[in-house]
VOZA-93492 format. One line per 4 residues: number of its first residue (from 1); their letters; for each residue x, y, z of C-alpha. Coordinates in steps of 0.2 Angstrom, whole numbers. Example, Ala and Ser with C-alpha at 12.3 -4.5 7.8 and 13.67 -1.06 7.14 Angstrom:
REM residues 2
1> AS> 62,-22,39; 68,-5,36
***
This chain:
REM residues 129
1> XXXX> -42,-18,47; -38,-33,58; -22,-38,67; -19,-57,66
5> XXXX> -7,-64,78; 2,-79,70; 16,-91,73; 31,-90,62
9> XXXX> 45,-104,63; 62,-98,66; 68,-106,49; 57,-93,40
13> XXXX> 58,-78,52; 75,-70,46; 69,-71,27; 53,-61,32
17> XXXX> 63,-49,42; 75,-45,28; 61,-44,15; 67,-59,5
21> XXXX> 51,-69,9; 36,-58,5; 22,-72,4; 14,-82,17
25> XXXX> 3,-97,13; -10,-99,27; -26,-108,30; -40,-94,28
29> XXXX> -49,-97,44; -48,-78,48; -55,-70,32; -39,-61,28
33> XXXX> -41,-45,19; -29,-32,11; -24,-20,24; -24,-32,38
37> XXXX> -9,-33,49; 0,-49,53; 9,-49,70; 22,-63,66
41> XXXX> 29,-71,82; 45,-81,80; 43,-99,87; 56,-113,89
45> XXXX> 48,-130,92; 32,-122,96; 39,-110,109; 39,-91,107
49> XXXX> 57,-84,106; 51,-66,110; 55,-60,93; 40,-53,82
53> XXXX> 37,-43,66; 23,-33,59; 18,-35,41; 4,-28,31
57> XXXX> -6,-39,19; -5,-31,2; -14,-45,-9; -24,-60,-5
61> XXXX> -24,-74,-18; -37,-88,-16; -32,-99,-31; -38,-116,-38
65> XXXX> -20,-122,-37; -20,-120,-18; -30,-132,-7; -47,-127,-2
69> XXXX> -48,-113,11; -29,-109,9; -23,-92,3; -7,-84,-2
73> XXXX> -4,-68,7; 8,-55,-1; 15,-45,14; 26,-30,15
77> XXXX> 34,-20,29; 23,-7,36; 34,7,31; 35,0,13
81> XXXX> 16,-2,13; 14,16,19; 26,23,6; 16,13,-8
85> XXXX> 0,21,-1; 7,38,-1; 13,36,-19; -4,30,-24
89> XXXX> -12,44,-15; 0,56,-24; -4,49,-41; -22,51,-37
93> XXXX> -20,69,-32; -10,72,-48; -24,64,-59; -37,75,-50
97> XXXX> -27,91,-53; -25,87,-71; -44,84,-73; -47,100,-64
101> XXXX> -35,110,-76; -43,101,-91; -61,105,-85; -56,123,-79
105> XXXX> -43,129,-92; -42,146,-83; -32,137,-69; -20,130,-81
109> XXXX> -5,141,-86; 6,135,-100; 24,139,-94; 29,141,-112
113> XXXX> 17,155,-117; 17,172,-109; 1,180,-104; -15,173,-97
117> XXXX> -21,155,-100; -38,162,-105; -37,178,-116; -44,193,-106
121> XXXX> -42,184,-89; -29,190,-76; -23,175,-67; -13,185,-54
125> XXXX> -30,191,-46; -34,172,-43; -17,168,-36; -18,182,-23
129> X> -34,175,-15
***
C-alpha cells in the first residue's frame, strides 16, 4: 500500500468530502493500486488551503476510452472501505464455516431435528472441549 499526496481543486473538494464524487481521473505516473491511500489536499489557485482528506482506492480502471496512461480511480472513505473489507471477510468466514460443516457433518447440528447430527455421536462432548 502506498500513500499518494495529491492536489484537489477547491471546486471538487466538497463533493469528495460528502461522498458525492467517488471517482478521480488521474495520470498514472504513480502506478496506482487497489488499497492505496490518496491524501487529497485542497488547493485554490495552486495554493494549499490546509484542508485534506484521505480516501482509499477501491478500483483502478485503465480503459481504451481514456487517454494513454490515464486511469479512473474509484475511491471510498477509509471507514467505508474498512466496513466493506470486514463484510467481505465475514462472508469468507461464513463460506469457510459452511464448507467445514459440509465436509465434517458431525459438526453440523440441524436445529429442526433433535438428537445428534451423526447417529451414535454425542455432540455435547465436543462442545465442552
